[in-house]
C-alpha positions in Angstrom: -38.8 -63.6 108.6 -39.2 -60.0 107.5 -40.6 -56.1 108.7 -43.6 -54.9 107.9 -44.6 -51.2 108.1 -47.4 -49.4 107.1 -48.1 -45.7 105.8 -50.4 -43.7 104.7 -49.9 -40.6 102.3 -52.6 -37.9 102.4 -53.0 -35.5 99.7 -56.1 -33.6 98.1 -57.4 -33.7 94.3 -58.1 -30.8 92.9 -61.3 -30.1 90.4 -61.7 -27.7 88.6 -65.6 -26.6 87.9 -67.1 -24.9 84.8 -67.4 -21.6 87.1 -63.2 -21.7 87.5 -63.8 -22.5 90.7 -62.1 -25.6 92.4 -63.5 -28.6 94.5 -60.7 -29.7 96.8 -60.9 -33.6 97.9 -59.1 -35.3 100.6 -57.8 -38.8 99.1 -55.4 -41.3 101.3 -53.4 -44.0 99.7 -52.6 -46.7 101.6 -49.2 -48.7 101.4 -47.5 -52.0 103.0 -44.1 -52.1 103.1 -42.2 -55.2 103.6 -38.7 -55.8 103.8 -36.9 -59.0 104.3 -34.4 -58.7 107.5 -31.2 -60.8 106.3 -29.2 -58.7 103.6 -28.3 -60.0 100.8 -24.8 -59.3 98.9 -24.7 -56.3 97.0 -22.1 -55.0 94.5 -21.0 -51.6 93.3 -19.9 -50.8 89.7 -17.7 -47.7 89.6 -17.4 -45.8 86.7 -13.6 -44.1 86.7 -12.6 -47.1 89.4 -8.9 -46.4 89.1 -8.6 -43.0 89.4 -8.3 -40.7 92.3 -12.4 -41.4 94.0 -12.3 -45.3 93.0 -9.2 -46.3 94.6 -10.0 -44.0 97.5 -13.5 -45.4 98.2 -12.1 -48.9 97.6 -9.0 -48.5 99.9 -11.0 -46.9 102.6 -13.5 -49.7 103.0 -10.4 -52.3 102.5 -8.6 -50.6 105.4 -11.7 -50.6 107.3 -12.4 -54.4 106.2 -9.0 -55.2 107.4 -8.4 -53.0 110.2 -5.2 -51.3 109.0 -3.8 -48.2 110.6 -1.1 -46.0 109.9 1.3 -43.6 111.4 1.0 -39.5 110.5 2.8 -36.9 111.6 -0.3 -36.2 114.0 -0.1 -40.0 115.4 -1.3 -43.1 115.0 -5.2 -43.0 112.4 -7.5 -45.7 112.4 -9.7 -46.3 110.0 -13.8 -45.2 110.7 -17.3 -44.6 108.7 -17.0 -41.4 110.4 -19.4 -39.2 108.2 -21.2 -42.0 106.9 -25.7 -41.3 107.6 -25.9 -45.2 107.9 -23.1 -46.2 109.5 -22.0 -43.5 112.5 -25.6 -41.8 113.2 -27.9 -42.0 115.8 -31.5 -41.5 115.4 -33.8 -40.8 118.2 -36.6 -43.7 119.2 -37.9 -42.0 122.0 -38.3 -41.0 125.8 -38.0 -43.3 128.6 -38.7 -41.9 131.4 -37.6 -38.7 130.9 -34.1 -39.8 129.3 -34.0 -39.7 125.9 -32.9 -43.0 124.1 -31.1 -43.2 120.6 -30.5 -45.7 118.3 -27.6 -46.1 115.9 -29.1 -45.4 112.5 -28.2 -48.8 111.2 -30.3 -50.9 113.9 -33.8 -49.7 112.4 -33.8 -51.6 109.8 -31.6 -54.3 107.5 -28.4 -53.0 105.9 -25.4 -54.0 103.8 -22.1 -53.3 106.0 -19.5 -51.6 104.0 -17.1 -54.5 104.5 -19.3 -56.5 102.7 -19.8 -54.7 99.5 -18.2 -56.3 96.3 -15.9 -53.7 94.1 -15.6 -53.7 90.4 -16.0 -51.0 87.6 -14.3 -50.1 84.4 -11.6 -47.0 83.8 -9.8 -46.1 80.8 -6.6 -46.8 82.3 -5.9 -50.5 82.8 -3.8 -50.3 86.3 -4.7 -52.5 88.8 -5.8 -50.7 91.9 -2.4 -50.8 93.8 -1.0 -48.3 91.1 -3.8 -46.5 90.4 -3.8 -45.7 93.8 -0.6 -44.6 94.3 -0.7 -42.8 91.1 -3.4 -40.9 92.2 -1.7 -39.3 95.6 -4.6 -39.2 98.0 -3.8 -41.3 101.0 -1.0 -41.5 103.2 1.5 -43.4 101.8 2.2 -45.6 105.0 -1.6 -47.0 104.3 -1.2 -47.1 100.8 2.0 -49.7 101.5 -0.4 -51.8 103.5 -3.1 -51.9 101.0 -1.1 -52.9 98.5 -1.6 -56.6 98.6 -5.7 -56.0 98.8 -5.7 -53.7 95.8 -3.6 -55.4 93.6 -5.7 -58.0 92.1 -8.3 -55.4 91.5 -8.6 -54.5 88.1 -11.0 -51.9 86.4 -12.6 -53.0 82.8 -11.9 -51.9 79.3 -13.4 -48.4 79.8 -13.5 -48.5 76.3 
């Protein structure tokens, strides 16, 4: 089963005559798109997996996937995908009897769920991601402690 859509791309074609004047002709190309409704497995390979960005990305996704909460000075924190265009945004689909109707962006097309992404990558350091996360000092300490069991088995491929 698939989702199909048609799109017509309209543009112009220019032709220069001998007298230097242009002739403008409208043109169009019709495209048909087909997207499977089932989402395949997706992997992401990062250069610098053991750095600040890599450990924060993997740690954030794992915190979401496993529902990890942690305490800070401001109170209990819960992971979320706020700020993610595909996970937190909505899109107006129309108006129903005077009421604007919005749906989650991710419900319009089949998309990979971030919690299902498989991560890997390279780094010049051979540290596992739990140790690299501690070295990076980006994530709150209590969150790091809870992520260690999930991140200790991630080890970057050699960078050189």
